[in-house]
C-alpha positions in Angstrom: 13.1 203.7 -27.2 12.6 205.6 -23.9 10.8 208.9 -23.5 9.9 211.0 -20.5 6.4 212.1 -19.5 5.7 215.7 -18.7 5.7 215.5 -14.9 9.3 216.3 -13.6 11.0 213.2 -12.2 11.7 214.9 -8.9 8.0 215.3 -8.3 7.2 211.7 -9.1 10.0 210.1 -7.1 8.7 208.7 -3.8 11.9 209.4 -1.9 13.4 212.9 -2.3 16.8 213.3 -3.7 18.9 214.1 -6.8 17.5 212.5 -9.9 20.2 210.4 -11.5 18.1 208.5 -14.0 14.6 208.8 -15.5 13.1 206.8 -18.4 9.8 205.6 -19.6 9.5 201.8 -20.3 7.2 201.3 -23.3 4.3 198.9 -23.2 5.5 195.3 -23.5 9.1 196.3 -23.4 12.2 195.3 -21.3 14.5 197.5 -19.2 17.5 197.0 -17.1 19.9 199.1 -15.0 22.2 199.1 -12.1 21.0 200.9 -9.0 23.9 201.9 -6.8 23.8 201.1 -3.0 21.8 203.8 -1.3 20.0 205.0 -4.4 16.2 204.6 -4.6 14.3 203.2 -7.6 10.8 204.5 -8.0 8.5 202.6 -10.4 5.4 204.5 -11.6 2.3 202.7 -12.9 1.5 205.5 -15.4 -1.9 204.3 -16.6 -2.9 201.8 -13.9 -3.3 198.0 -13.8 0.1 197.2 -15.4 2.1 194.3 -14.1 5.9 194.9 -13.9 7.8 191.6 -13.8 11.2 192.2 -12.1 14.4 190.3 -11.3 17.3 191.3 -9.1 21.0 190.4 -9.3 24.2 191.4 -7.5 25.6 194.0 -9.9 29.2 192.7 -9.5 28.3 189.0 -9.1 25.3 187.8 -11.0 25.4 184.5 -9.1 23.8 186.4 -6.3 20.1 186.7 -7.4 16.6 187.3 -6.1 15.1 184.4 -4.2 11.4 184.2 -3.6 11.9 181.5 -1.0 14.3 183.3 1.3 12.4 186.6 0.8 9.1 185.0 1.8 10.6 183.0 4.7 12.3 186.0 6.2 9.2 188.2 6.3 6.6 185.4 6.8 4.4 186.7 4.0 4.0 185.9 0.4 3.0 189.4 -0.5 5.4 192.3 -0.8 4.9 195.9 0.4 6.6 198.6 2.5 9.3 197.0 4.7 9.8 194.0 2.5 13.5 193.2 2.0 14.3 191.7 -1.4 16.9 188.9 -0.6 19.2 186.7 -2.6 19.5 182.9 -2.2 21.8 183.4 0.8 19.2 185.7 2.4 21.5 188.7 2.0 19.5 192.0 1.3 19.5 193.3 -2.2 16.8 196.0 -2.0 14.2 197.2 0.4 10.7 198.5 -0.4 10.8 201.8 1.4 7.5 203.2 0.1 4.4 201.7 -1.6 1.1 203.3 -2.7 -0.5 200.0 -3.6 0.2 197.7 -0.6 0.3 194.3 -2.2 2.7 192.8 -4.8 3.1 189.3 -6.0 6.1 187.0 -5.8 4.6 183.6 -6.6 2.8 184.0 -10.0 5.9 183.9 -12.1 6.5 185.2 -15.6 4.5 184.5 -18.7 6.3 182.7 -21.5 5.4 181.5 -25.0 5.2 178.0 -23.6 2.9 178.9 -20.7 0.7 181.0 -23.0 0.3 178.0 -25.2 -0.6 175.7 -22.3 -3.0 178.1 -20.6 -4.6 179.9 -23.5 -4.2 177.8 -26.6 -1.7 177.2 -29.4 -2.8 180.3 -31.2 -1.1 182.4 -28.6 2.4 180.9 -29.1 3.6 183.7 -31.3 2.8 186.3 -28.6 5.8 188.1 -27.0 6.1 187.3 -23.3 8.0 188.2 -20.1 10.5 185.4 -20.4 11.5 186.6 -23.8 11.9 190.1 -22.5 14.1 188.9 -19.7 16.3 186.9 -22.1 16.6 189.9 -24.5 17.6 192.3 -21.7 19.6 189.8 -19.7 21.8 189.1 -22.6 23.1 192.6 -22.4 24.6 191.6 -19.0 25.8 188.1 -19.9 22.7 186.4 -18.4 21.0 183.5 -20.1 18.0 181.2 -19.6 19.8 179.3 -16.8 20.1 182.5 -14.9 16.4 183.2 -14.7 14.7 182.6 -11.4 11.3 183.2 -10.0 10.5 186.9 -10.2 8.5 189.6 -8.5 5.4 190.9 -10.2 5.0 194.5 -9.0 1.4 195.9 -9.2 0.0 192.4 -10.0 -2.8 191.0 -7.9 -2.5 187.3 -7.3 -4.8 186.3 -4.4 -4.4 182.9 -2.8 -7.6 181.0 -2.0 -8.0 179.1 1.3 -7.4 175.8 -0.7 -4.1 177.2 -2.0 -5.3 177.9 -5.5 -3.9 181.0 -7.2 -5.8 183.5 -9.3 -4.8 186.4 -11.5 -7.4 189.1 -11.2 -7.7 192.9 -11.8 -4.9 194.8 -10.2 -5.1 197.0 -7.1 -3.1 199.8 -8.7 -4.4 202.9 -10.4 -2.9 205.6 -12.7 0.1 207.2 -11.1 0.5 204.7 -8.3 4.2 204.2 -7.2 6.5 202.1 -5.2 10.1 202.8 -4.2 13.0 200.4 -3.6 16.3 201.3 -1.9 19.4 199.4 -3.0 21.2 197.8 -0.1 24.1 196.8 -2.4 24.8 197.7 -6.1 21.9 195.8 -7.7 21.2 194.9 -11.3 17.4 195.3 -11.9 15.8 193.6 -14.9 12.2 194.6 -15.8 9.7 193.1 -18.3 6.9 195.5 -18.6 4.5 192.6 -19.0 3.0 192.1 -22.5 0.3 189.6 -21.4 -3.1 190.2 -23.0 -4.8 186.9 -22.1 -5.6 187.6 -18.5 -6.5 190.7 -16.4 -2.9 191.4 -15.0 -2.6 194.3 -17.5 -6.3 195.0 -17.9 -5.9 193.3 -21.3 -4.1 196.4 -22.5 -0.4 196.7 -21.7 0.8 200.2 -21.0 4.0 202.1 -20.2 5.6 202.6 -16.8 8.3 205.0 -15.7 11.4 204.3 -13.7 13.2 207.0 -11.7 16.4 206.6 -9.7 17.1 209.2 -7.0 20.2 209.7 -4.8 19.2 210.9 -1.3 21.1 213.9 0.0 
């Protein structure tokens, strides 16, 4: 179920334009939608410290899909922020981050799953819903299956890399109401798992809702 918060979408959107879509993604839930070329997707971290796992596919050819490797190589940085171009496996642009109020987003930490929860946190967590399950549920609406899942972006998630190369998942840098905006360079299918993880600080141990707004610049 999607509901809208009280603040008008036009006031929350980071890039002015006509609002063509506005929905709230519930805590732990999935979402998907096609963002047309030129339109801008704003993601709002409504309550702060909520990881938003995200995948990108060509809307008309799902074989074109987000590639962390080409995205990182093209920009020479493992962290994503304003100016980052989200690229497919052939290094073609899918979307560009055109505004960002947080300044640091992860593209190496991956998505939680029932299997990884069991490995990291113990067998008693296996029943817990996870991002991979969200991606499979939502992806099935577009003909996508497990073989179509690739490494994902984790918007608002803070994954520092130590000098020895070790990764950590720590408290996020975001805060209530923080936003980022992505402009579609081509018609792009966006899959979101509003991360349900409760075993590490990526969601402050309390998953909360986010809001997605699509605007069409004049």
